[in-house]
KEDRENLUM-352614 format. One line per 8 residues: their letters; for each residue x, y, z of N, C-alpha, C, O. Coordinates in steps of 0.05 Angstrom, whole numbers, padded with zeros to 5 digits, always signed. Layout:
BEGIN
A	X/Y/Z/X/Y/Z/X/Y/Z/X/Y/Z ~ ...
***
This chain:
BEGIN
MKAMSARD	+00091/+00531/+01104/+00069/+00544/+01116/+00043/+00532/+01104/+00040/+00530/+01080 ~ +00025/+00524/+01121/+00000/+00512/+01112/-00020/+00534/+01106/-00018/+00557/+01116 ~ -00041/+00527/+01091/-00063/+00545/+01085/-00089/+00531/+01091/-00091/+00507/+01088 ~ -00109/+00547/+01098/-00136/+00536/+01104/-00156/+00558/+01097/-00152/+00581/+01101 ~ -00179/+00549/+01087/-00200/+00568/+01081/-00212/+00578/+01107/-00211/+00564/+01127 ~ -00224/+00601/+01106/-00238/+00612/+01130/-00260/+00593/+01139/-00264/+00589/+01163 ~ -00273/+00581/+01120/-00295/+00563/+01127/-00284/+00538/+01141/-00295/+00529/+01162 ~ -00262/+00527/+01131/-00250/+00503/+01144/-00239/+00511/+01171/-00242/+00495/+01190
AKHQFGLL	-00228/+00535/+01174/-00217/+00544/+01199/-00240/+00545/+01220/-00236/+00538/+01243 ~ -00263/+00555/+01212/-00286/+00557/+01229/-00296/+00529/+01238/-00301/+00524/+01262 ~ -00297/+00511/+01219/-00309/+00484/+01225/-00288/+00465/+01237/-00296/+00445/+01249 ~ -00263/+00471/+01234/-00242/+00454/+01244/-00223/+00470/+01262/-00198/+00468/+01259 ~ -00234/+00485/+01280/-00219/+00504/+01297/-00197/+00489/+01313/-00175/+00499/+01316 ~ -00204/+00466/+01324/-00184/+00450/+01339/-00160/+00443/+01322/-00138/+00444/+01331 ~ -00166/+00434/+01298/-00144/+00428/+01279/-00127/+00452/+01273/-00103/+00451/+01271 ~ -00140/+00475/+01269/-00126/+00500/+01264/-00107/+00506/+01287/-00083/+00512/+01282
IDTARAEP	-00116/+00504/+01311/-00099/+00510/+01334/-00076/+00490/+01336/-00053/+00499/+01339 ~ -00081/+00465/+01333/-00060/+00445/+01334/-00039/+00449/+01312/-00015/+00447/+01317 ~ -00048/+00456/+01288/-00030/+00461/+01266/-00013/+00486/+01271/+00011/+00486/+01266 ~ -00027/+00507/+01280/-00013/+00533/+01284/+00007/+00532/+01306/+00026/+00548/+01307 ~ +00004/+00513/+01325/+00024/+00510/+01346/+00051/+00499/+01335/+00072/+00504/+01346 ~ +00049/+00485/+01312/+00073/+00474/+01299/+00084/+00491/+01277/+00108/+00492/+01273 ~ +00066/+00505/+01263/+00075/+00522/+01241/+00054/+00543/+01234/+00030/+00538/+01240 ~ +00061/+00566/+01223/+00041/+00586/+01216/+00021/+00575/+01196/+00027/+00558/+01179
VVIEKHGR	-00004/+00584/+01199/-00026/+00576/+01181/-00038/+00601/+01169/-00047/+00619/+01183 ~ -00038/+00602/+01142/-00051/+00624/+01128/-00081/+00618/+01125/-00088/+00596/+01116 ~ -00098/+00637/+01133/-00127/+00634/+01129/-00135/+00650/+01105/-00129/+00673/+01102 ~ -00148/+00636/+01087/-00156/+00648/+01061/-00186/+00652/+01060/-00201/+00635/+01069 ~ -00194/+00674/+01048/-00222/+00680/+01042/-00225/+00685/+01013/-00211/+00703/+01002 ~ -00242/+00670/+00999/-00245/+00672/+00970/-00218/+00668/+00956/-00212/+00681/+00936 ~ -00201/+00650/+00967/-00176/+00644/+00955/-00154/+00664/+00959/-00132/+00660/+00949 ~ -00159/+00684/+00975/-00138/+00704/+00981/-00130/+00703/+01010/-00148/+00701/+01028
PVVVVVAV	-00105/+00706/+01016/-00096/+00705/+01044/-00106/+00730/+01059/-00104/+00752/+01049 ~ -00117/+00726/+01083/-00127/+00748/+01099/-00113/+00751/+01126/-00110/+00773/+01137 ~ -00106/+00729/+01138/-00092/+00729/+01164/-00073/+00705/+01166/-00076/+00686/+01151 ~ -00055/+00707/+01185/-00037/+00684/+01191/-00040/+00679/+01221/-00039/+00697/+01237 ~ -00045/+00654/+01227/-00047/+00645/+01255/-00020/+00633/+01263/-00010/+00614/+01250 ~ -00009/+00643/+01285/+00017/+00632/+01295/+00015/+00625/+01324/-00002/+00635/+01338 ~ +00033/+00609/+01333/+00035/+00601/+01361/+00043/+00626/+01378/+00056/+00644/+01367 ~ +00035/+00627/+01403/+00041/+00649/+01420/+00071/+00654/+01422/+00080/+00677/+01421
EEFERLKA	+00087/+00632/+01423/+00116/+00635/+01425/+00127/+00649/+01400/+00145/+00666/+01403 ~ +00117/+00642/+01377/+00126/+00655/+01352/+00117/+00685/+01352/+00133/+00702/+01344 ~ +00093/+00690/+01360/+00084/+00718/+01362/+00102/+00734/+01380/+00110/+00756/+01373 ~ +00108/+00723/+01404/+00125/+00738/+01423/+00153/+00742/+01412/+00164/+00764/+01416 ~ +00163/+00723/+01397/+00190/+00726/+01385/+00189/+00748/+01364/+00207/+00765/+01363 ~ +00169/+00748/+01347/+00166/+00769/+01326/+00162/+00797/+01339/+00173/+00816/+01329 ~ +00146/+00798/+01360/+00141/+00823/+01374/+00166/+00834/+01386/+00171/+00858/+01384 ~ +00183/+00817/+01398/+00208/+00826/+01409/+00227/+00837/+01387/+00240/+00857/+01392
LDDAATDK	+00227/+00824/+01364/+00244/+00834/+01342/+00234/+00861/+01333/+00250/+00879/+01328 ~ +00208/+00864/+01331/+00196/+00890/+01322/+00202/+00912/+01343/+00209/+00934/+01336 ~ +00199/+00905/+01369/+00205/+00925/+01390/+00234/+00933/+01389/+00240/+00957/+01392 ~ +00252/+00914/+01385/+00280/+00920/+01384/+00286/+00938/+01360/+00302/+00957/+01362 ~ +00274/+00933/+01337/+00279/+00949/+01313/+00268/+00977/+01317/+00280/+00997/+01309 ~ +00244/+00979/+01330/+00232/+01006/+01336/+00250/+01021/+01355/+00254/+01045/+01350 ~ +00260/+01009/+01375/+00278/+01022/+01394/+00303/+01032/+01380/+00313/+01054/+01386 ~ +00314/+01016/+01363/+00338/+01024/+01348/+00333/+01048/+01330/+00349/+01066/+01329
LRET	+00310/+01049/+01317/+00303/+01072/+01301/+00299/+01097/+01317/+00306/+01119/+01308 ~ +00288/+01094/+01341/+00284/+01118/+01358/+00311/+01129/+01368/+00312/+01153/+01373 ~ +00331/+01113/+01369/+00358/+01122/+01378/+00371/+01140/+01358/+00389/+01156/+01364 ~ +00363/+01138/+01333/+00376/+01153/+01311/+00363/+01180/+01307/+00372/+01196/+01290
***
């Protein structure tokens, strides 16, 4: 997983998008992670897993 400062993310937004399409990118502010940028496909996969887990919990 790559990391990028918030400032670099702002100034190199195109690079951020290109990188995040291939692998998650952690955005750091003052050296601390604040968000992770992921490709839409990865987000949808994670959302489906979360939805399935939530549905399973509701069944019990």
